[in-house]
C-alpha positions as CSV (number, residue, x, y, z in Angstrom):
1,M,176.3,56.6,-31.5
2,K,174.7,60.6,-32.6
3,T,177.1,63.4,-32.2
4,N,177.1,65.4,-29.9
5,V,180.3,66.9,-28.9
6,G,180.7,70.1,-31.5
7,T,184.4,71.2,-32.9
8,I,185.5,74.1,-30.2
9,D,184.0,71.2,-27.2
10,R,186.9,68.8,-28.8
11,I,189.3,71.0,-29.2
12,L,189.3,71.7,-25.3
13,R,188.4,67.9,-24.4
14,T,191.5,67.3,-26.0
15,A,194.0,69.5,-24.8
16,L,192.5,69.2,-21.2
17,G,192.6,65.5,-22.1
18,I,196.5,65.9,-23.2
19,V,197.8,68.0,-20.2
20,L,195.7,65.4,-17.4
21,L,197.8,62.5,-19.2
22,Y,201.0,64.2,-19.1
23,L,200.6,66.0,-15.5
24,A,199.9,62.5,-14.2
25,F,202.6,60.7,-15.5
26,F,205.8,62.9,-17.5
27,S,205.3,66.8,-14.5
28,G,206.6,64.8,-11.7
29,M,204.9,67.1,-9.5
30,Q,205.0,66.2,-6.0
31,F,201.4,66.5,-6.0
32,F,201.1,63.3,-8.8
33,A,204.0,61.4,-7.4
34,A,202.6,61.6,-3.2
35,A,199.4,60.3,-4.0
36,P,198.5,57.6,-6.8
37,L,194.2,57.9,-6.5
38,F,195.5,61.6,-8.1
39,K,197.7,60.3,-10.3
40,Y,195.8,57.6,-11.8
41,G,192.5,59.5,-11.3
42,A,194.1,62.3,-13.6
43,A,194.5,59.7,-16.1
44,A,191.2,58.0,-16.1
45,V,190.4,61.6,-16.7
46,G,192.0,62.1,-19.4
47,L,191.5,59.1,-20.5
48,V,187.7,59.2,-20.4
49,M,188.1,63.3,-22.1
50,L,190.7,62.3,-25.1
51,A,187.7,59.0,-25.6
52,T,185.0,61.7,-25.7
53,S,186.3,64.4,-28.3
54,S,187.9,61.3,-30.7
55,L,184.4,59.7,-30.9
56,K,182.9,62.8,-31.0
57,M,179.9,61.6,-28.2
58,C,179.5,62.2,-25.0
59,P,176.9,60.0,-22.9
60,I,176.6,62.7,-19.9
61,Y,175.6,64.7,-23.3
62,S,173.1,62.1,-23.9
63,I,171.2,61.3,-20.5
64,L,171.1,65.0,-20.1
65,G,169.9,66.0,-24.1
66,L,173.0,68.6,-24.3
67,K,174.7,69.5,-28.0
68,T,177.8,70.8,-28.6
69,C,177.8,70.6,-32.3
70,K,175.4,73.1,-35.0
71,D,175.0,70.4,-37.4
72,C,173.9,67.6,-35.3
């Protein structure tokens, strides 16, 4: 596993992951409460964002040959 996610990218992924998990489970919005697909879909995407942020590695970036870090 090579690092391919930079600092700004990690911060944005972490923020997005936290927001999606909050919206899915704690917001009480009708959009997420009425449709389990949206609720659990947002939760899954949020978890993936947090995982890629903490591991500093994005599988899609690896496939596409992208890097957002300067020194990797």
